[in-house]
C-alpha positions in Angstrom: -10.0 27.7 -11.3 -10.4 30.6 -9.0 -11.9 30.8 -5.7 -12.3 33.2 -2.7 -11.5 30.7 0.2 -8.2 31.3 1.8 -4.9 32.4 0.5 -3.7 30.0 -2.2 -0.2 30.2 -3.5 1.7 28.2 -6.2 5.2 28.0 -5.0 8.0 26.2 -6.9 10.9 25.5 -4.4 13.4 24.2 -7.0 15.1 27.4 -7.4 15.7 27.5 -3.6 17.5 23.9 -3.7 19.8 25.1 -6.7 17.7 23.3 -9.4 18.1 20.0 -7.5 14.4 19.4 -6.8 12.3 17.8 -9.2 8.5 18.2 -8.9 6.4 15.0 -9.0 5.0 14.3 -12.5 1.2 15.4 -13.0 -0.9 12.6 -14.0 -1.7 14.6 -17.4 0.6 16.7 -19.3 0.8 20.3 -18.0 2.4 23.6 -18.9 5.8 24.0 -16.7 5.5 26.0 -13.5 7.2 29.5 -13.3 10.5 29.2 -11.4 10.1 32.4 -9.5 9.9 31.6 -6.0 7.2 33.5 -3.9 6.8 33.6 0.0 4.5 31.2 1.5 2.1 32.7 4.0 1.5 31.4 7.5 -1.8 29.7 7.6 -4.3 31.4 9.8 -7.4 29.7 11.4 -9.7 31.6 9.1 -8.0 29.7 6.2 -10.4 26.9 4.3 -10.1 24.3 1.8 -12.8 24.8 -0.5 -14.4 21.6 -1.7 -12.6 19.5 0.7 -13.6 16.7 3.1 -12.4 14.6 5.7 -12.1 11.3 4.1 -13.5 9.1 7.1 -16.7 11.3 6.9 -17.2 10.1 3.2 -16.2 6.6 4.1 -15.5 5.6 7.6 -14.5 2.1 6.3 -11.1 3.3 5.1 -8.3 3.1 7.9 -5.7 5.9 8.3 -2.3 6.1 9.6 -1.2 9.6 8.9 2.7 9.2 9.5 3.4 13.0 9.3 1.4 13.8 12.2 3.7 11.5 14.2 7.4 10.9 14.6 7.2 7.8 12.6 8.3 9.5 9.2 11.8 10.2 7.3 12.2 13.3 9.3 11.6 11.7 12.7 9.1 14.2 14.3 5.9 15.5 13.5 5.9 17.8 10.3 4.8 21.4 10.3 1.1 21.8 9.1 -0.2 18.6 10.4 -2.3 19.7 13.6 -4.6 16.5 13.4 -3.9 12.9 11.9 -6.6 13.4 9.3 -6.7 12.5 5.8 -8.1 15.6 3.9 -9.0 15.3 0.3 -11.1 17.2 -2.4 -14.5 15.6 -2.5 -13.9 14.2 -5.9 -10.9 12.3 -4.8 -12.6 11.0 -1.6 -15.7 9.7 -3.4 -13.4 8.0 -6.1 -11.5 6.3 -3.0 -14.9 5.1 -1.7 -15.6 3.4 -5.1 -12.1 1.9 -4.7 -12.8 0.7 -1.2 -15.9 -1.1 -2.4 -13.9 -2.8 -5.0 -11.1 -3.7 -2.4 -13.7 -5.1 0.3 -15.2 -7.4 -2.3 -11.8 -9.0 -2.6 -11.1 -9.1 1.2 -9.1 -5.8 1.6 -9.3 -2.6 2.9 -7.7 0.9 1.9 -5.3 2.6 4.4 -4.0 6.1 3.9 -0.8 7.2 4.9 -1.0 10.9 3.8 -3.5 12.8 1.7 -3.7 16.4 1.5 0.0 17.9 2.4 0.1 21.7 3.2 2.9 24.0 1.6 4.3 24.6 5.1 4.9 20.9 5.3 6.8 20.9 2.1 8.9 23.9 3.3 9.5 21.7 6.1 10.8 19.0 4.0 13.2 21.5 2.2 14.5 23.1 5.5 15.3 19.5 6.7 17.1 18.6 3.5 19.4 21.4 4.1 20.6 20.0 7.7 22.9 17.2 7.0 23.2 16.3 10.6 19.7 15.3 11.1 19.4 11.8 9.8 18.2 10.0 13.0 15.8 7.9 10.6 18.2 7.0 7.8 18.6 3.5 8.8 14.9 2.8 8.1 13.7 5.1 5.2 16.8 5.9 3.1 19.6 3.1 4.0 21.3 3.2 0.8 20.8 6.7 -0.7 22.6 10.0 0.5 20.3 12.7 2.2 21.3 15.2 -0.3 20.0 13.2 -3.0 16.5 12.9 -2.0 15.1 15.4 -3.9 17.5 15.2 -6.8 16.3 11.3 -7.2 12.5 12.3 -7.0 11.8 10.9 -3.7 10.7 13.9 -2.1 9.0 16.7 -4.5 8.7 20.3 -4.1 6.1 21.3 -5.1 4.0 18.2 -4.6 1.0 17.2 -6.1 -0.1 16.3 -2.5 -0.6 20.2 -1.8 -3.5 20.3 -4.5 -5.7 17.9 -2.5 -6.2 15.0 -4.9 -3.3 12.8 -4.2 -2.8 10.4 -1.5 -0.3 7.8 -0.3 -2.0 4.4 0.5 -1.8 0.6 0.6 -4.1 -2.4 1.2 -4.7 -4.3 4.4 -6.5 -7.5 5.0 -10.0 -7.1 6.3 -10.4 -6.8 9.2 -6.8 -5.7 9.6 -4.3 -7.3 11.9 -3.1 -5.2 14.8 -0.2 -3.1 14.1 2.5 -2.3 17.3 2.8 1.4 18.0 6.2 3.1 17.1 8.3 4.0 19.8 10.9 6.9 19.4 14.3 5.5 19.8 13.4 1.9 19.0 15.9 -0.1 16.8 15.3 0.6 13.0 15.3 -1.9 10.2 15.6 -1.0 6.6 12.3 -0.4 4.8 13.9 -2.7 2.1 14.2 -5.7 4.6 11.8 -8.8 4.4 8.2 -8.1 5.3 8.5 -10.0 8.4 11.7 -8.1 9.7 10.9 -4.3 8.8 8.4 -2.2 10.9 5.3 -4.4 11.4 3.0 -2.1 9.3 -0.4 -4.3 8.9 -0.2 -3.6 5.2 0.0 -6.5 2.9 3.5 -7.1 1.7 4.1 -4.6 -0.9 7.9 -5.4 -1.2 9.0 -2.3 0.9 7.7 -0.1 3.6 5.9 3.1 3.1 8.2 6.1 2.2 10.9 3.9 1.4 13.5 6.1 -0.6 15.0 3.3 -2.6 14.5 2.1 -6.4 12.9 -1.1 -5.1 9.9 1.1 -4.1 9.5 1.9 -7.9 6.1 0.2 -8.7 7.5 -1.9 -11.5 10.9 -2.6 -10.3 12.0 -5.8 -11.6 13.4 -7.1 -8.2 9.8 -7.4 -6.6 8.3 -10.7 -7.6 5.9 -13.1 -6.4 3.3 -12.0 -3.9 4.5 -8.4 -3.3 4.6 -7.9 -7.2 0.8 -9.2 -7.3 -0.1 -6.9 -4.4 1.3 -3.9 -6.1 -0.6 -4.9 -9.3 -3.7 -5.3 -7.5 -3.6 -2.0 -5.7 -2.7 -0.3 -9.1 -5.7 -2.1 -10.7 -8.1 -0.9 -8.2 -6.9 2.6 -8.1 -6.8 3.2 -12.2 -10.2 1.7 -12.6 -11.4 4.4 -10.4 -9.6 7.1 -12.1 -6.2 7.4 -10.5 -2.7 7.6 -11.9 0.2 6.1 -10.2 3.7 8.0 -9.6 5.9 5.2 -10.9 8.7 6.0 -8.5 6.3 5.0 -5.4 3.9 2.1 -5.3 2.0 4.0 -2.7 1.4 7.4 -4.4 -1.7 7.9 -6.5 -3.4 11.1 -8.0 -6.8 11.7 -9.3 -6.5 11.9 -13.0 -9.2 14.8 -13.2 -8.3 16.7 -10.2 -10.2 19.7 -9.7 -7.3 21.9 -8.8 -4.6 21.0 -11.2 -2.7 24.4 -10.7 -3.4 25.3 -7.0 -1.3 24.4 -4.1 -2.9 25.0 -0.7 -1.3 26.1 2.6 -4.1 25.5 5.2 -3.1 23.2 7.8 -4.4 19.4 8.1 -7.2 20.1 10.6 -10.9 19.6 10.5 -11.2 23.5 10.9 -9.7 23.9 7.3 -12.5 22.0 5.6 -14.7 24.3 4.0 
């Protein structure tokens, strides 16, 4: 699909990482990307994301906790390209999430999104961070048992990422109405994302067995060590999302892509900001 809105580039960064990066799988089979890296332009205010919407404009009932616009993420600071704490998605993905929200509310739950559209400069930021071994201030929470230099190779971070196509999101379920969530304070003691629900960061998500962005095999959706209520909660989220046309990335219980996404081969660079929505 071609369009005239903004400068859009497909950028494969696996070559930059010496072949260690592994892109996230697509929800349907696709032709492999070219391995020739091309420069990513710096987004300008004139860039737009054609056919994208702000999720809360489509469904204000859905909660948001956009972690990459804050310091509470695996890098430990706001990520390049996140100008506002918004969930931007293609309209098709947002409308499908509204159907998920209807079904979730019928069972006493609500959706909460952690990340949606992710601009290519944010992915570049992740790649640059991965090459600085001294920056590991959040390791104790997000990747306590995985070496930083293995995060791309083991599929916990993808470059390129389906998020940059605009129909992928990271999300969870919360009770409705949701419990309060204490604010994250930079410098506070960190607890492993694999710790029990009552010990790790007090996210108001229902118990999914690990925290969000937990780079550990226990975050794999069907990991056999996750049993009881957390297993049931993952299955509930998966059923709700699958029924609405989404496909799960099996290494992350929180990661879903719209099966029939409108831009399957396009990776966008415009920042996460209301002004980018066109």
